[in-house]
Structure formats: structure tokens, C-alpha cells
N, C-alpha and C positions, 0 to 999 in steps of 0.2 A: 098372302103369306110369303115369308122370305126363307130361302133355303140355299145354303152354299154348295150343296152337292146333290140336289135332286135331279134326276135324269129327265131329259127331254125325250119325247117319243122319237124313235129312230126313223129317219126318212131314207137314208141310204148309208152305205158303208162309210162314206167320207164324212157324213154328218152325224154319225152315231155318237151319242153321249156328248153332243156339242153343248158348251156353256160359254158365255162371254167372259173374257178374262179381265182381271184388274192388275194394275201395275205393281211390281215390287222388284227393286234392284235391277231394273232393266229387263226383267223376265216377266212372265205372266202366270198368275195363279187363276184357277177356275172358280168363278163365283156366279151363282145363278141369279138372274134378275127376272122376277116374275111379273106378269101383268104388263109388260112393256113389249110392243111389237119388235120382232127380231130385227127388222130393217133399221129401226131407230137405235137399237142396241149396237148393231154392227157399225152403223154410221158414227155413233158416239165413240165406240172403241177405236175404230180406224182413225178418226180424227185425232184422238189423244195419242195413238201410236205414232202417227205422222209428226205431231207436235213434239213428242218425246224424243225423236231422233235429233231434232234441232235444238233440244234443251237438255241434253245429257250433261251431267256434271261429273267431270273426271275426279277420281280420288275423293269421294264424298266423306270418307272417314277422317281425312285430314282436316276438312272443314269442321266436322263434328268435334274432333279433338280440340281445335282452336276455339270453337264456341263453348265447349265445356270449360276450358281454362278461363275464358272471358266470364262465363257465368259464375265461376268460383270467385274471381276477383270482385265482381260487382256485388256479390253477396257477403263478401268479407268486409267491405267498406261500411263502417258504422255499426257492425254487429255487436259492439260492446257498449252501445248507448243504453240509457236507462230503460228499465222494464216498464211495461204497461200493466193495467190492473189484472188481466187474466193471467199474465205470466207470473206476477207477484203471488197471486192466490195459488196458482199451480205449484210454485216453488215451495210455499209454506205448508200447504196441506198434503203434498205428495213427495217432492224430491228430497226435502229435508228429513223425511222419515226413513227408517231402515228399509232395505230392499225387500225383506220378508213382509213388511206391512204394505208396501206398494203392490205386491203381488196378491195379497190376501184381503185387502180392504178397498172398497169402492166408495169414495167420499161423495161422488156425484158425477154429473155429466161433464164436468170440467176435467175429469180424469180420462186421459188417453193412455191406456195401459202400456202399450209397447213403447210409446214415446217417453213415458215416465221412467221406464226401466233404462232406456238408452241415455236419457238426461241424467239419471242418477249415476250411471257409470262414468259419463264424461265429467261430472262435477267431482266425483271421488278421484278421478284420475288427474284432473287439472285444477281443482279448486273451484269454489263458488264464485262465478262471475257471470255477467249477462251473456258473454260470448260462449261460455261453456254450456250454459243452459240452452242456448240456441243452436249449438253445433249440430245435433242430429237433424234439425230442420234444414240447415244449410246443406248438409250432406245429401239428403233426399231431394232438395231443390236442384242441386247440381246434377245428381244422377238422373233426374227427369229429362235432361237435355238429350243425351244419347238414346234414352228409352223412347222419347217422342219421335226421334228420327227413325228408330226401328219400326215403330208402328206406322209412321207416315210412309216409309218405303214399302210397307206391305199393302198399302191401299192406293198409292198414287205415285207420281213421278219423283225421282230423286231430288230434283230441284225444288219441288214443293216441300218435300220432307226437310230439306236443309234449311229453307227459308222459314219453315214453321219452327224449327229448333232455334234459329237465330232470333226470331221474334220472342220466343219464350225466354231465351237467355237474357234479353234486356227488358222483359215485361215488368212494368211497375208493380203490378199485383203479385207476380211470382217472386220478385225480389223481396217485396214487403213480407209475404208469408214465409219466405225462406229465412227471414230474420225474426220470425215469431216463434217463441218457444212453445209451440203446440204441434199437434200431429197432422196438420193439414197438408203440408208438402209431402209427408210420408203417404198420406191417403191418396194424393194425386199420383204419386209414383206407383203405388200398388194398383191404382185404377188403370193406368197406362200399361203396366206390365201384365196384369191379368188379361187385359184385352188383347195384347200381343199373343199370349199363350193360347187363349181361346180361339183367336183367328187362325193361328198356326195349326191348332188341332183340327179345326173344321176344314182347313185347306188340305192337310196331309192325311187326315183320318187315322193318325197314330195315337197310341196311348200316352207316350211320354209328355207331350205338351199339355195334355189334360191333367196329368198328375202334378206337373209344375204349376198349372193354373190353380189346382186345389190348394197347394201350399201357399201360393200368393194371396188368394182371397182369404185364407185363414189368418195370415199375418195382417191383411188389410182390415178385417173386421176387428182384430185385436187392437189395431191402431185406433179405429173409430167406428162406432156402430153404424154410421150412415153408409158404410161400405156395403151393408146388407142390401141397400136399394140397388146398387150396381149389380150385385150378384143376382138379385131378383130379376133384373132386366135380362141378364144372361140366361137365366132359367127359362124365361118366357121365349127368348129367341131360339134356344135349343128345342124347347117343346114345340114351337111352331115348325121347326124343321122336321121333327119326328111326325107331327100331325100331317104335314104336307106329304111326307113320304107314304104314309098309310092311305092318304086320300087319293093319290094318283096310282096306287096299286103297286108301286115299286118297293114299298116297305122302307122303314128307316135303315140307314146305313151306319154301322158302328155307333149306335145309340148308347151302347154300354160304356164307351170311353168317356163321353161327356158326363154320364151319370157317375162314373168313378171319380171324375174330377170334382163334382159337386159334393159327393160323399167324403172325399178326402178333405175338402175345405171345411165341411161341416164338422167332421171329426176333430180336426185341428182346432177349430174355433171353440168347440165344447171343452176340449182338453185345456186350452189356454185360459178360458173363462171359468173353469171348474171351481177354483177357490173363491170366486166372487159371484158366481152365477145367481144365487138366490138374492144377493144384495142388489145386483143389477135389475133383476125382475121386480123386486119390491120398490126400487126407486122409480122406475118408469110406470109402474101400475098404480102406485099409491101416493106419489108425490107430484101433484100437478104443478106445472111451472108457474111461478109468480109473475112471469113476464108476458103472459098471454095478452094482456091489455095493451102492452107496449110494442112487443116484437111481433107485430101482425104481418100477414102477407103483403098488405098494402105498403106498410113501412119498409119491408124488405125490398120491395120492388123499387121504391124511390131511392133507398140507400144504395141499391145495386147500380141504378142509373148514375147516382152521384159518384160512386167509386169508379165506374167505367169512364165517366167524363174526366176524372183525374188521370186515369191511365192513358186516355187518348188526347188529353190536352184541352179540347174544346167540345162544346155541344155539337157543333157542325161536324167535327171529326167523328164523334160518336154516331151521328146520323149516317155519315158515309160508311162507317164500319158496319152498321146495321144492314145497309143495302148490300154490301159485299158478302156478309154472312148469309143473307137471303139467296144470293146467287150461288154461293158455295154449297148451301144445304140442298138446293134444288139439283145441283150438279151431282152431288153424292147420291141423292135419291134416284136420279136417272141411272147412275153407274151401278148401284147395288143396293137393294133393299136391306141386305144384311148389314153392310157398313153403316148405312143411314140409321138403322135401328141401334147398332152398337154405340153410335154417337149421341142419339137423341133420347132413347128410351130411359137411360139412367136419370136424366134430368127430370123427366115427367114423374117417374116413381119417387124420386127424392122429394119433389114438391108435395105429392100426395101423401107420402109417408110422414113428412114433417108436420103437416097440418093434422093428420089423423092421430099421430102418436101423442104429441104434447100441445098442439095448437100454436106453437111458436115457429118462427121462420127467421133465419139469418142469411145474409148473402154468402157467408163463408161455407154454408152447406153445399154450395155449388162449385166451390173452388176446385174440388177434385176433378172436375170436368174441363178444366182450363186447357188441357192438351187437345181435347176434341175440338173445343172452340177455336183454337189457333189453327188447327188443320183445316177446319171449315172456312175460316177467314182467309187463309192463304189460297185455298181453292177458289174462293169468291173473287180474289184479285185476278186470277187467270181466266175464270169463266166470264167475268164481266168484261175484261179486256178482249177476249176472243169474240164476245157478242158485239162489242163496239167495232172490232176489226171486220167482222162479217158484214155488219151494217154498212160500213164505209168501204167494204171490199178492199181493205188495205192491211197487209200483214205488218207493214211498218208501224201503223197506228197501234196494232195489238202489242207489238214489242215495246214501243215507247210508253204506252199507257201502263203496261205491266211494270216497267221500271219506275215510272213516276209514282204509281200507287204504292209499290213496295218501299220506295224511298220515303214517302210520306209516313207510312206506318212505322217504319223503323225509327225515323227521326222523332216522331211524336212520342213514341214509347221511350226513347232514350232521353228526351228532354224532360219528360215527366219524372224520371228518376231523380232529377235534381231536387225536387221537393222531398222525396223520400230521404235523401241525405241531409237536407237542410234542417229538418225537424225530427225530434224523437217521436215515438208512437204516442206517448203521453209524458208530459214534462213535469212529473212530480218533483224531481230534483230542482228544477228551475223555480217551482213554486216555493219550496223550502228556502232556497237562497234568497228569493225576493222578499219573503216575509221576514226572515231573520235579519236582513240588511236594512229594512225600513221600519220595523216595529220599535217602539220605545218601551222602557221598563214599565210594567204595570198594565200594558195593553193586552187584551185577551185575544188569543188565536183559537179559532174553532174550525172544525171540519163537519161536513154534512154529507150524508149519502155515501156514494162509492169512494170518495176520497179518504174516508176515515180508516178503512182497513189498511191500505198501503202505508199511510202516515204513521199509524200506531204499530202495526205488526211487522213491517219491513224496515221503515226508517226510524222507528223508536221515538217518535214525537209524542209527548204527553199533552197534546192540545185538547181543548174541550170538545166534547162530542155532542152534536145537535141531533136529536132523534125525531123532532116534529116541529111544526111551525110555531107552536106556542112556546116550545123550548128556546127557539131563536129569539122570540120577543122577550122572553124572561131574561135572557142573558144581556139583552140590550138595555134593560131597565136598571142594570147595576151602575150605570152612569160612567162607564169607562169606554174608551174606544175598543172596537171589536174588529178583528180581521177574520174573514170567512173564506175558506178554501173549499171549492166544490168542483165537480165535473159531472158529465152526463146529465144535463139539466132536464131532459125528458124523463129519465128514470127517477131523478130526484123528485120531481113534481108528482110522479105516479106513486112513489113510496111515501111522500110527505105532502099530502094535498094542502095547498095554500102557502107553502113555503116560498114559492116564486113571487107571490104578491108581497110578502114581507121583505124579501131581498130587494124588490123593485122600489118599494116605498121608503125603506129605512137605510139601505146601503147604496154605496157608489162603487161600481166596478172600476178598479184602478189598474188592473192588469189582466190581459188574456194571453195565456201561453199556448200557442197553437201546437197541434200534434197531427200526425198523419192518420190517426185513428178517427173514424167517423164519429162526430159528436163527442170526441174525447179531449177537447180543449180544457185546460185548467183555468178556472176563473178565480180571481182574487178580488174580493169585495171588502169595503171598509165602512164601518158605522162610526160616525162621529157624533157624540151626544151634544 
């Protein structure tokens, strides 16, 4: 069990209520670490205390202010490029509707209520453009930088917290999602902020942090329902603390304050969802996902690995980062079961909840945990370097290796950003320009699958619509050249069995327009009779 403030049996006056500390802003807060020998805890803490004296970072908020400005600049570059499918669908079914309808109608799980409201306000204020639709995502992405530092400074050394903020500021994935008109950067922000408030409440035993925590999780759940998995992990952690208190006879301390926080969050969530509560319930209980056969856990795993490889640059770099994460996770586990649970348990519950709820899984479900992952990765850099230094009995090796690893991580992440700026998420506009500039009069242009909705509903193209494989064969029998525009080939084949065979036999792919979205390339194929 993990408990942040369960008392140890008193041995003497000087040892009474002893608990091992964790780092925050050059001070120490008390966090209980159970089931670990006190000698090992003390050695670990003393080692980090000694190291922290030599690695203090003066004026950390100056660094954080600079990193926040850098993050804003990096997220502003290219934020007005063309929208991808989800953004277009979201714009049409939600943002273009009156605010009263956004609040009272739930069209499906593509609706992120709080983000929809904020996007509507920015579009009304500045006009309908890709950048105005994405502006709330940029805001929450930038705001996550100082929030991550705040959380990091509560659990580790300042230098680790600053480096974590630096890596997040130039993270390929965080920049990508910050330029995505969806609620995921907001969800990541609420996850970090709620964890800060919960940890602060457990550390101080005061009511105010828990009330702020409740308000934060309410807004988080209103942003995206997967926030409930984060909240569920927090409930389990606090329940474990209460149970541990009863078990050792000391009784739970201030258990009413966490309960008030959860009740505040629950009440706010119900209040915000009240106009659409029955719609949300009917959707998730009576409308099984049509993507169960495609968006499987296995596919999500491989897609996650592909995305991480893009973020780190190479497979070898991803392997190295995995090793560092392992070291970092073990270091946090030794430092505090509470902190480790706060970082790890939300991911476990998210995976279980996604599979049980609708049977589908997407890598973006875990994006809200990116702040935790970065903190663990940075801790891994220091823990691995310290381990090598102790093995070689050289402090210089530790220092040099830490600098080298951090340089590699920051460089790899920075270089990967070039791809994010080079291509749009999905190049629908490029496909339109290519077809319009190459087709001749009388030639047929058709769309199939996911490309149809953006082309017709957003770009206003009255092209032919292919609904199945036989329909594509039929249009080819007209004896005229046919241009076919499509995307998401895996989803296309799942929705229209056999269409891939028709394309392969009858068409020639003349252009592939790359995008940064996984499997989101635009394919332009041509049939010549």
C-alpha cells in the first residue's frame, strides 16, 4: 500500500513521525515509502540530497518563462495549415452550430464539450480559420509547460523539472497535438494540474488544494471522458491511503478533504453534462464502435511505436529511451510508491477502460499522460548516469553522460519537429490542387471512404462517391478515365471489402501526398480505359 502521510511507529523522540522526504523547490515534503527498508530509503534520499546541492538551478522560473515563450513560438509555426479529417468533422458537426446546440447536443465521441465551446468562442471572435479552430489547443499546450515544472518541482530536483519542461516544449508529439483542434492538450493540462493539486493536498493535509482538485477534474472530464480513468486512479490511491491508516491502527488522517475534492469534481461534472447526460449514456451503451475490428489494442501498440519512433528519430533512439524510462520508473518506485502510482496507474486504468467500454484503442488515449512520461524519462537519464558513474567510480563520468544523454534527447526531439513543419496532418488541399491541375475535361473524379466527407462537406467538391467495390468497378465500365482520391487504406478496406483489390488491378497510383497523421497519406490513383 502507498500512503503519503501514514505514521511510522515511534522509536524515540527524535525519530517520531519520521517519513522520508521528496524534493520540491529545494525543500522537502514528507512522503511515506512502504515496504522498503529504512536504510535503503535513507541512502537513496541522502544520495539525491547530496546530488541536489551540486545541481541546483538558480532562478528556475526565468528558465520556465523562456521555455514557455519558446513553446508558444514552436506551436504557432504552421498552425494555419490545412485541417485533417477529425478537425473537419468536428468543425462541421459542432463548431459551426450555435453555442446553445453545442451545450445541449452530443453528436458522438468526437465531441469534446469544453473544447467545442472554447473553439466556438475563438471562431466567433477571430473568424473561421484553421488557426482559430486550433487556438485553444495551442493555449493548453503552452500552459502545460509551467504546469509540468510545478509538478516536477514537487517530486524531484529543480534541474530535472526544468529539463522535463524543456523536453516537453520541443516534443514532436506535444507540438503536433497542440496544433490539433481537439481536446487532448487540454486533457493533458488538466491531468497535470489535478495531480499537482492532489499531491499538494496530500502533502499539506489542507482543504483548499482538494477543492481546487475537484474543480480541475470536473473541467477535465468535461473536456474528455477518458479523464475519468485518471480520476479513478486517484480514488484508488486515496482509498489505499485510508485503508492503510485503518490497518496500522492510526486511522485515516483528513480523509474528509479528499472526499470533498472528489464530490466537488463529481458535482461539477454532473452539472456540466446535465444537458447531454442521457445522450452520452445512450451513445456509449447502445452504439458499439464500428472500428472494433480495426482499432484493436495490437494495432494501437504498433501505431504507438511508430509514432514514438517519429518523435525520437530512429528505432535505436526509441530503444535507448525505453531503457531510460525503465531506470526512471524504478527510481521513482524506490523514492515513493505514491508518486509511482500517480504516474503509472492512470495508464493501466485507461487501457482497461478503453477495452471494456467500447473495445477500441487509440494511441491518443494516452497522450494526457505525456507529462508523467517526460518526468520519468528525465529521471531515467540521471538514474542511468548515476548507475554508470557508481559502476566506474567516477563522478565525472556521471556528469558527462548526463549531459550527453540530455543533448541527444533534446536534439532528436528538435530535429523530428522538422517533419511536423514540412507536411500537413492530411493534405486534402494538395490532393484537390493536383487533381484539378492534371485532369482533362470529361474525366471522372471520385472519392472513396474517409476522403468523401471533407471533399464534399468542407471543400464543396461535387465528385463522384464510391460506396463499395462493385460501385468502383461500375464507374470504370463507363469507358472514361477515372481519378480516385482516398485515404486511410486500412479503414477503407474494412468498410468496403474487396476495394483494395480493384484499386490494385485497375488503377495506377500516380501521387501520394504524405501527412504527419499515421496512415493519413492522401492517395491519388488513375484508371485509364
